C-alpha positions in Angstrom: 22.9 334.9 146.5 21.8 331.7 144.8 22.2 328.5 146.7 21.7 325.6 144.4 21.1 322.9 146.9 23.2 320.8 149.2 26.4 319.4 147.6 27.3 317.1 150.4 26.8 316.4 154.1 29.6 315.4 156.4 29.0 312.9 159.2 31.3 312.1 162.1 31.6 308.4 162.7 33.5 306.2 165.2 34.6 303.7 162.5 34.8 305.1 159.0 35.5 301.7 157.3 32.4 300.0 158.9 30.2 302.9 158.2 31.4 303.2 154.6 30.5 299.5 154.1 27.0 300.2 155.3 26.4 303.1 153.0 27.9 301.2 150.0 26.6 297.7 150.6 23.2 298.4 152.2 22.2 301.9 150.8 23.9 301.6 147.4 26.1 304.8 147.5 29.2 304.7 145.3 32.7 305.2 146.8 34.6 308.3 145.5 38.3 309.1 145.5 39.1 311.1 148.7 42.3 313.2 149.3 44.5 312.1 152.2 43.5 314.5 154.9 45.6 312.6 157.5 42.7 311.0 159.2 40.3 308.1 158.2 37.2 308.9 156.2 35.3 308.3 153.0 33.5 310.2 150.3 30.4 308.6 148.8 28.0 309.6 146.1 24.2 309.2 145.8 22.6 308.5 142.4 22.0 312.2 141.8 25.6 313.1 142.5 25.1 314.6 145.9 27.6 313.3 148.4 28.0 311.9 152.0 31.4 312.4 153.5 32.4 310.3 156.5 35.0 311.6 159.0 36.3 309.2 161.7 36.4 310.8 165.1 37.8 308.7 168.0 35.3 308.1 170.8 32.5 309.9 168.9 28.9 309.4 169.9 26.0 310.4 167.6 23.9 313.4 168.8 20.3 312.7 169.6 17.7 314.0 167.1 20.2 315.4 164.6 19.6 313.8 161.2 19.6 314.2 157.4 17.2 312.8 154.9 17.4 310.9 151.6 14.5 311.6 149.2 12.8 308.5 147.9 9.9 307.9 145.5 8.6 304.8 147.2 9.1 305.0 150.9 7.4 301.7 151.7 9.5 299.9 149.0 12.8 301.3 150.4 11.7 300.6 154.0 10.9 297.0 153.0 14.3 296.6 151.4 16.1 297.9 154.5 14.0 295.7 156.8 14.9 292.7 154.6 18.6 293.5 155.1 18.0 293.5 158.9 17.9 297.2 159.4 15.4 298.4 162.1 13.3 301.1 160.5 10.6 303.2 162.2 7.0 303.1 161.1 6.2 305.5 158.3 4.4 308.7 159.3 2.7 311.4 157.3 3.6 315.0 157.8 0.7 317.0 156.5 1.6 319.0 153.4 5.2 317.7 153.5 5.0 314.0 152.7 5.9 310.7 154.4 8.9 309.9 156.6 10.6 307.1 158.5 13.9 306.8 160.3 16.8 304.3 160.9 20.3 304.6 162.2 23.6 303.9 160.5 26.3 301.8 162.3 27.8 305.0 163.9 24.4 305.8 165.4 23.6 308.7 163.0 19.8 309.1 162.5 18.9 308.9 158.9 15.5 309.8 157.5 13.8 308.5 154.4 11.5 311.2 152.9 8.9 310.8 150.2 7.9 314.3 149.5 4.2 315.4 149.1 3.2 315.0 145.4 5.3 311.9 145.0 2.3 309.6 145.5 1.6 311.3 148.8 -1.4 313.4 149.8 
């Protein structure tokens, strides 16, 4: 078996339209065509082609601790851009041997990590 990496992640959200605007307007993901599944949602693409799929679920509440991570080359630069847009971002911490990380939440309450891997300017 050869797994080539993650193609997409799927996130439950309470308001697909509002969450899509955040991922597009704040994080810079690109909207993709999405089939009509009979419920609201959105497909979005990162610069590398990997995708985030949003699924609207009524009365949904984000679970605590569950998260996914975007890889970045300059965590402090991205952190600063988010803060300038009014996004509350945690302090950056170093995970020995793994790199640097910080966290923020999307409008649906999903926890999102920024991860600057070790070797990308990180000891």
